[in-house]
C-alpha positions, 0 to 999 in steps of 0.5 A: 335771153335779153335784148342785149344778147341779140345783135342789131335790130334796135328798131324792133327792140325799141318797139317792143320795149315802148309797148310795155312802157305805155302798157299797150302790149298786144295779147297775141303777137306773131314774131315772123322771120326767116330761118336763122333770124332773131324771131325766137331769140326776140320772143324769148327776150321780150318774155324776159322783159315782160316779167322783169322785176327791175326793168332798165331803160332798154332791157331787162335787168338780168339779175332779178329772180324772174330774169334768172329763171328766164335765163334757164327757161324755167320761169313758171309763168312762161309756157312753151309749145313746140313740134314733137314726134312719137317715141318708142314709149309715147304715141304720136297724139300724146307726144306733147311739149310738156313731156320734152321740156328738159330737152327743149330747155337744153336746146334753147340754151345751145341753139336759139337760132336753130331750125326744126332740123336742129331740134329734131337732131338734138332729140334724136328724131332725125328723118321724122316728121315733127308737128304740134298734136291735137292734144296740145290745144287742151294743154294750152287752155288748161295752163292758161286757166291757172293764175300766174305764179309770180310774174305779171304776165303769163306767156304762152310761146308757140314755136313754129305754129305752122306745124300745128295740127289743124284740130289743135290750131282750131282748138285755141282760136277762142282763147287766142282771141279772148285770153285770160287777163295778163296773158300773152301769146307769142307765136314764132313762125318762119312761114306766114303762108302756112298758118291758118287764116283764122290764126293769122287774123287773131295776132299782131304781126311783128316782122323780124328782119334778117341780120345785116352783114355788120351784125353777122360779122360782129358776132362771128369776129368775136369767136376765138380763133376766127380770123378776119378773112374767115369772118368776112367769108362766113358773113358772105355765105350766111346772107343774114342767117345767124344759124348758118353763120354759127354753123360755119364758124364750127367748121362748116366754112372750110368744109363747104367753101373748099369742097365746093371749089374742089368739086367744081374743078373735078366737074370741069376735068371730068374725073369720074373716079374722083367724082364718085369718091367725092359723092361718098364724102358728101354722103358721109357729111350728113344732110345739113352739110349737103344742104349747105354745100348746095346753098353755097353753090347757088350763092356762087352761081348767083354772084358770078352772074352779077359779077359778069353783068357788072352790077357792082351795087348788088355784089356781096363777094368778099375780097378773098373770093373775087379771084375765084369768082372771076375765074369761075365766070370764065367757065360758067357764062350766063347761059350755063349758069341758068342751066346749072342753078335749077339743077342745084335747086332740084337737088336741094329739094330732093335732099330735103326729102331724103333722097340717096345723097351719093346717087344724087350728087354723082348725077348732079356732078355729071350734069354740071360737068357736061354743062361746064364742058359744053361749047356755049 
């Protein structure tokens, strides 16, 4: 991963590059960004640049031995720590990152913008709680006590430190504050509030903003087979989340956008048998589809409300969706929307906690149907 592989965010890139040029690299940095942001890709690109043997003006060369190894995530001086779970052969406390490096490298190459659910699914840990165990702190200290093999810097990249066992987090405080010479900690987090205060106080914050619509549109438009109209709709639905955009490119856009519209039509007509059948379809779609569908609902409700109030500067509705939103607003006025949105958010909360999707969606459908048909 190099800086050129990440669309936009030039200000962040320039800040990181300048720190290396003036030899003023903070020994512990927190790459903080929302899910689907470039926080992990940016940390990977920075690690590549740090040890590049032939640095260019604005990026790593991509051709030296160090860059080649970094592109495969096998550089001997770049260590990874990430959340894991137990397996039939490995106990929870012994399930440390080093035992899953092969799968982790495959995951990074496939899903650099992915979240913990994607990582869980990639390894086959669905519905398991992932965390960074206590033993990991001992491994970190051991790995950093060794001299660098070939790079200028030893890099310890910790993905989602907010999922670190409290004993593990406390176990690295000393080395985090006073690491060995030429050792860099890169922590990649989605939620600063879940970090221990003692960890947060020892790192330099590097905020990674969400992607702009232009960044998303540029990336999606390059995918073969994606029309301009489809790219615009994906950009609208993604809201700066690259993970969501790439997921929609792979087929989620049609599944969510079209099915959401059909779902709302069935709710309004109050076709009970059809709603039962649709709840079955939603159940078979899997958790990520279900969450995406509910998020799509929230977006449409919000944009319908904005459209009704005529706040044009806040509208993000693509031209292809304006007619639908206008017609949708004839059924769902502001009062009805304020009733529906909390129910959608509650459903999303329960889906995340493994509620029965069929029962949940059928119950939500009937609630939306009652609101849609009420005379308000």
